[in-house]
C-alpha positions in Angstrom: 0.2 0.1 0.0 1.3 3.3 -0.9 0.6 5.8 1.6 0.9 9.6 0.2 1.8 12.5 2.1 0.5 16.0 1.2 2.3 17.6 3.9 5.4 19.6 3.1 7.5 19.3 6.5 7.0 16.0 6.4 8.5 15.4 2.6 11.3 17.2 3.9 11.4 15.1 6.8 11.8 11.9 5.1 14.3 13.3 2.6 16.8 13.7 4.9 16.4 11.0 6.7 17.2 9.1 3.0 20.4 11.4 2.7 21.7 10.6 6.1 21.6 6.8 5.2 23.0 6.7 2.3 25.7 9.0 4.0 26.1 7.0 6.3 26.6 3.3 3.9 29.1 5.3 2.1 31.3 6.1 5.4 30.9 2.7 7.3 31.2 0.4 3.9 34.0 -2.1 3.9 35.4 -1.9 0.8 35.9 2.0 1.0 39.2 2.3 2.6 39.5 4.2 5.8 42.3 6.7 5.0 39.5 7.7 1.5 36.2 7.5 3.4 34.4 11.2 1.8 32.4 12.9 3.7 30.1 15.0 1.3 32.9 15.2 -1.1 35.5 16.6 1.4 38.3 14.0 2.4 38.2 12.9 6.1 41.4 12.0 7.5 41.0 9.6 10.6 44.7 10.2 12.2 44.6 11.1 15.5 46.4 13.8 16.4 46.8 16.6 19.6 45.7 20.0 20.1 46.5 22.3 23.0 44.1 24.4 24.3 44.3 27.2 27.0 41.5 27.1 29.7 40.8 30.2 31.9 41.6 29.7 35.5 38.7 31.3 37.9 39.7 31.8 41.4 36.7 31.0 43.5 35.8 33.6 46.4 34.8 30.6 48.4 31.3 32.6 50.0 33.8 35.4 52.2 33.5 38.7 52.6 35.3 40.9 49.7 38.3 42.6 50.9 38.8 46.5 51.0 40.5 49.9 52.3 36.8 50.5 53.9 36.3 47.1 55.4 39.8 47.0 56.7 39.5 50.4 57.8 36.4 49.4 60.2 38.0 46.1 61.3 40.7 49.0 62.8 38.6 51.0 64.3 36.8 47.9 66.0 40.2 46.6 67.5 40.8 50.5 68.5 37.6 51.0 70.5 37.8 52.6 74.2 34.4 52.9 74.7 32.2 56.1 74.4 33.3 59.4 76.0 31.7 60.0 79.6 28.5 61.6 79.6 27.7 59.9 76.1 25.2 57.0 75.9 24.3 55.4 72.8 21.3 56.7 72.2 22.5 59.8 72.1 24.0 58.5 68.9 21.3 57.5 67.7 19.7 60.4 68.7 22.2 62.6 66.4 21.9 59.9 63.4 18.0 60.7 63.8 18.9 64.5 63.4 21.3 64.7 61.1 19.9 62.1 58.7 19.9 62.5 55.2 22.6 64.9 55.3 24.8 62.0 56.7 23.7 59.8 53.9 21.4 58.2 56.2 17.8 57.2 55.0 14.5 56.6 56.9 15.0 52.6 56.5 18.4 52.4 57.5 17.9 54.9 60.7 14.8 52.4 61.7 17.3 49.3 61.1 20.4 50.9 63.2 17.6 51.9 65.7 16.6 48.0 65.8 20.1 46.7 66.3 21.3 49.6 68.8 18.4 47.5 71.3 20.1 44.5 71.0 22.9 45.8 72.5 23.8 47.0 76.1 25.5 50.3 78.0 28.5 47.5 79.0 28.9 47.1 75.2 29.9 50.2 74.9 32.6 50.2 77.2 36.0 49.9 77.1 36.7 46.4 76.5 33.4 45.0 74.6 32.4 45.7 71.6 28.5 46.0 70.9 27.9 43.4 68.6 24.4 42.0 67.1 24.2 38.3 67.2 20.7 37.8 65.7 20.3 36.0 63.0 19.6 37.3 59.1 16.5 35.6 59.4 14.9 36.6 62.4 15.8 40.8 62.1 13.8 40.2 58.3 10.9 38.6 59.5 10.9 41.0 63.0 11.4 43.9 59.7 8.7 42.6 57.7 10.8 42.2 54.7 13.3 40.1 53.0 17.0 38.6 54.0 18.4 40.5 50.9 16.7 44.1 52.1 18.6 43.7 55.4 21.3 42.7 53.7 21.1 46.1 51.3 20.1 48.3 54.5 23.5 46.6 56.2 25.6 47.4 53.0 24.8 50.9 53.1 25.1 51.8 56.8 28.6 50.4 56.0 29.2 52.6 53.2 28.0 55.4 55.9 30.3 53.9 58.4 28.4 53.0 60.9 28.7 49.4 60.9 30.9 46.6 60.3 30.9 42.9 60.3 32.5 40.7 62.7 32.4 37.2 60.6 32.1 33.4 61.5 33.4 30.8 58.8 30.3 30.8 57.8 29.4 33.8 58.0 26.4 32.3 60.5 25.4 34.8 63.0 26.0 33.7 67.0 26.9 34.5 70.4 26.7 34.2 74.0 26.7 36.4 77.2 28.7 36.3 80.4 25.2 35.3 82.9 26.8 37.2 85.3 28.5 40.0 83.8 26.3 40.8 80.8 29.5 40.8 78.9 30.1 39.0 75.3 32.1 36.2 75.8 31.6 35.7 71.9 29.9 36.8 69.0 29.7 37.1 65.3 27.4 39.9 63.5 26.8 43.1 63.0 29.5 45.3 64.9 28.1 48.8 65.8 31.8 49.9 66.8 32.3 52.4 63.9 29.6 54.4 64.9 31.2 56.0 67.8 33.9 57.0 65.3 31.2 59.2 63.5 30.2 61.0 66.5 32.5 64.4 65.9 31.4 64.2 62.3 27.7 63.7 63.1 27.9 66.6 65.4 29.6 69.1 62.8 27.0 68.1 60.4 24.1 68.8 63.0 25.5 71.9 63.7 25.9 73.0 59.9 22.1 71.5 59.6 20.6 73.3 62.5 22.3 77.0 60.8 20.9 76.0 57.5 17.2 75.4 59.4 17.1 78.6 61.5 18.3 80.6 58.0 15.5 78.8 56.1 12.6 79.2 59.0 14.0 82.8 59.1 13.6 83.4 55.7 10.2 82.3 55.8 8.8 84.0 58.3 10.1 87.3 56.3 8.2 86.1 53.4 5.4 85.4 55.3 5.7 89.0 57.0 6.1 90.2 53.5 3.2 89.1 51.6 0.7 90.4 54.8 1.7 93.8 53.8 1.4 93.2 50.4 -1.9 92.2 50.5 -2.8 94.6 52.9 -1.9 97.4 50.6 -3.8 96.3 47.6 -6.7 95.4 49.9 -6.3 98.9 50.9 -5.5 100.3 47.4 -8.7 98.6 46.0 -10.6 100.9 48.7 -9.5 104.4 47.8 -11.0 106.7 45.0 -9.6 106.9 41.9 -8.0 103.9 41.7 -6.4 102.4 38.6 -8.4 98.8 37.7 -5.7 98.2 35.4 -2.4 98.8 37.4 -4.2 96.8 40.6 -5.1 93.6 38.9 -1.0 93.8 37.5 0.0 93.8 41.1 -2.2 91.3 42.2 -1.2 88.7 38.8 2.2 89.7 39.9 1.7 88.2 43.7 -0.1 85.1 42.8 2.6 83.7 40.4 5.1 84.3 43.5 2.6 82.9 46.2 3.5 79.7 46.3 3.0 77.3 50.1 6.5 77.5 51.4 7.0 74.3 51.9 10.3 72.2 53.2 10.6 70.7 50.3 11.6 74.2 49.0 15.9 74.9 49.5 17.3 77.5 51.1 18.3 79.5 47.9 14.8 78.6 46.7 13.5 80.4 49.7 15.9 83.7 49.0 15.3 84.1 45.6 10.9 84.2 46.7 12.3 86.5 49.3 14.0 88.8 47.0 11.0 89.0 44.4 8.2 89.6 47.6 10.7 92.7 48.5 10.8 94.4 45.3 6.9 93.7 44.6 6.5 95.5 48.1 8.3 98.0 47.0 7.2 98.7 43.8 3.3 99.0 45.3 4.7 101.1 47.4 6.4 103.6 45.6 2.5 103.2 42.8 0.3 104.2 45.9 2.9 107.0 47.1 2.1 108.9 43.7 -0.7 111.4 43.7 -3.2 112.1 46.3 -7.0 113.2 45.9 -8.4 116.0 48.1 -7.8 116.4 51.6 -9.8 118.7 53.3 -10.7 115.9 56.7 -13.4 119.1 57.5 -14.7 122.6 57.1 -11.4 124.4 58.5 -12.0 127.3 60.8 -10.1 130.4 62.6 -8.1 129.0 65.1 -8.6 131.8 67.1 -12.1 131.4 67.5 -12.2 128.0 70.2 -8.3 128.5 71.3 -9.4 129.7 74.3 -11.2 126.2 75.2 -7.9 125.2 76.1 -5.2 122.7 75.3 -3.6 120.0 76.4 -0.2 119.7 77.8 -0.3 116.0 78.9 0.0 113.9 76.2 1.0 110.0 77.2 3.4 108.0 75.4 3.2 104.2 74.8 4.0 101.0 72.8 0.7 100.0 71.6 1.0 96.2 72.0 -0.8 95.0 69.2 1.2 96.6 66.5 4.3 94.2 66.0 5.7 95.3 62.9 9.3 97.0 62.4 7.6 99.7 61.4 6.8 101.6 64.4 10.3 100.7 66.7 11.0 104.9 66.5 7.4 105.8 66.0 7.0 106.8 69.2 8.1 110.7 69.3 7.4 112.6 72.3 4.3 114.5 72.3 5.2 117.0 74.7 6.7 120.4 74.6 5.8 121.2 70.6 7.7 123.8 69.6 5.7 126.3 66.9 6.7 125.9 63.1 5.6 128.1 60.3 7.8 126.6 57.5 8.3 123.6 56.1 9.2 120.7 59.0 12.3 119.1 58.7 12.4 116.8 61.9 9.6 114.6 63.1 8.7 117.2 66.1 8.4 120.3 63.9 5.7 117.6 61.4 4.1 116.8 64.9 4.3 120.5 65.8 3.0 122.0 61.9 -0.4 120.0 62.8 -1.2 122.1 65.8 -1.6 119.1 67.9 -0.5 121.1 70.6 -3.9 122.9 70.8 -5.9 120.3 71.0 -7.1 119.1 74.4 -8.7 115.6 75.6 -12.2 117.1 76.0 -12.2 118.7 72.4 -11.3 114.9 70.8 -14.2 113.7 73.0 -16.4 116.0 72.4 -16.2 115.3 68.3 -16.0 111.5 68.3 -18.5 109.5 66.3 -20.9 107.1 68.5 -18.6 104.5 66.7 -15.8 106.2 67.6 -17.4 106.6 71.5 -18.6 102.5 71.2 -14.8 102.0 71.8 -13.8 103.8 74.4 -13.3 102.4 77.8 -16.0 102.3 80.4 -14.4 103.6 83.7 -14.9 105.2 86.8 -12.0 107.9 86.3 -11.6 110.2 83.9 -10.4 109.6 80.5 -7.0 109.8 78.9 -5.2 110.2 75.8 -4.6 106.3 76.3 -7.6 105.5 75.9 -8.8 107.2 72.8 -5.6 106.1 70.8 -7.1 102.3 72.3 -10.2 103.1 70.5 -9.1 104.4 67.6 -6.9 101.6 66.9 -9.9 99.4 66.9 -11.9 101.4 64.9 -9.2 101.7 61.9 -10.6 97.8 61.7 -14.1 98.7 61.1 -12.8 101.5 58.4 -10.2 99.0 56.4 -7.3 101.0 57.3 -4.2 98.6 57.7 -1.9 98.0 60.0 1.0 99.4 57.6 -0.6 102.3 57.7 -1.3 102.6 60.8 1.8 102.3 61.5 3.4 105.1 58.7 0.9 107.3 60.9 2.4 106.8 64.2 5.6 107.1 62.8 4.9 110.2 61.2 3.1 111.8 63.4 2.8 110.1 66.7 0.2 107.8 68.4 -2.2 110.8 69.3 -2.2 111.9 65.8 -2.5 108.6 64.2 -5.4 107.9 66.4 -6.6 112.0 65.6 -6.5 110.7 61.8 -8.7 107.7 62.6 -11.2 110.2 64.5 -11.3 112.4 61.4 -11.5 110.3 59.3 -14.3 108.0 60.9 -16.2 111.4 60.8 -15.4 111.9 57.2 -17.0 108.7 56.8 -20.2 109.6 58.8 -21.2 112.9 57.5 -24.5 113.2 55.7 -23.0 115.8 53.1 -20.8 113.8 50.3 -19.4 111.2 52.4 -16.1 109.4 51.6 -16.8 106.2 50.9 -13.3 104.6 50.8 -11.6 105.7 54.1 -8.6 103.4 53.7 -7.8 106.1 51.0 -8.6 109.1 53.0 -6.7 108.2 56.1 -4.0 108.0 53.4 -4.2 111.0 51.8 -4.0 112.7 56.1 -0.3 110.5 56.1 0.5 112.2 52.9 -0.4 116.1 53.7 1.6 115.5 57.3 4.4 114.3 55.8 4.3 117.7 53.1 3.8 119.6 55.8 -0.1 121.0 55.4 -1.8 118.9 58.1 -4.0 121.0 60.2 -5.4 118.7 62.8 -6.1 121.1 65.0 -7.6 123.3 62.3 -10.2 119.9 61.6 -11.1 119.6 64.8 -12.1 123.0 65.9 -14.5 122.9 62.4 -16.1 119.9 64.2 -16.9 121.4 67.1 -18.2 124.3 65.6 -20.7 122.1 63.9 -21.8 120.3 66.6 -22.4 124.2 68.4 -24.4 124.9 65.9 
């Protein structure tokens, strides 16, 4: 029976087998001499010959630890260990490691493993004549840490690289040891040796000092940025309430502020924070310059003749005190003496001349209380004794929040006019906001215009107070 194969793969396989049979018959045929047998047309010489080959020799490491200068140095440190310095414990070293952290090359996982090993040593191990060797098995450590043995080995290698540990190996790297039951000292032990950590103390202390200085600089820079941001926001808010403020310019400053108002987190390095501080300071100066350009009509009240009301008395006793709620550096020197004013008709050239030019020395406390609005009086304290100038200043400080007057503007007024003068400016601004005819709709801008007039020597507080008293008498 003849079977036909239609598969090309099967036919190819059969042809190969037939060829092999023919070659085998030719090669092993007794009629063909051995020396003349052919392999696919090529003569095959069966004469024996010797060939020389060089086999490379590989030195087996035998499972030992690879020697290196670092490893030999760590072993030398262990041999010269004389115990920790007096007053230093093993946990002082661990605390140094935790505080320095990444600055000395310690990752959180490395610190965790070092802390774990530290718990298996005793104070007596860190004394002269002993060595802090942890001889717990690698598998037990891996189980306690919840990781694999390979991960523990990698962490140990990293601790060795930074100079915190070394190994005291047995012949087969098995970790074991024994303590004296009486003294608690280690009789013999093979495992992780923490002795090199003691030699890192001076280096860690130096790095910690550098880190503390850098952290202090970082926190101080952050504080300065936060303070500058508060001032910028306060100025922008005040500017938005001023009459005739440029909306386009205000929007441009707001947009610039938003670009630098990023969250201050610890991932930002000190150099980045300092760059941000410079940008904030530059923006603050530009806003201050822009707000100081131009002044609106600042006639605070109907001015009348001073001689008509001067006979009603004048104050010769003005309290001098530092407002406890104001904390910016702007008013460190904003406590000019309110006593002993000198009369000046020309351009003021000193703080005393500016205050004297306002006519503050002609105003009595009773006159100020007589011109105060109901809102202003609501902030005056209720007490049995007579009012004083400190009560007026305290009330003005609280009223200025109702008028949206910023802390920055209040500080400028205190520095320029003294606290009593600043309080009277708040009182006049409050009256201008409350008047029935042409009331001031943006009191913050009105208050700043009073400051600008005072700086130019054009502010006359006594005329304004006398004018209000005259209106009340009608």
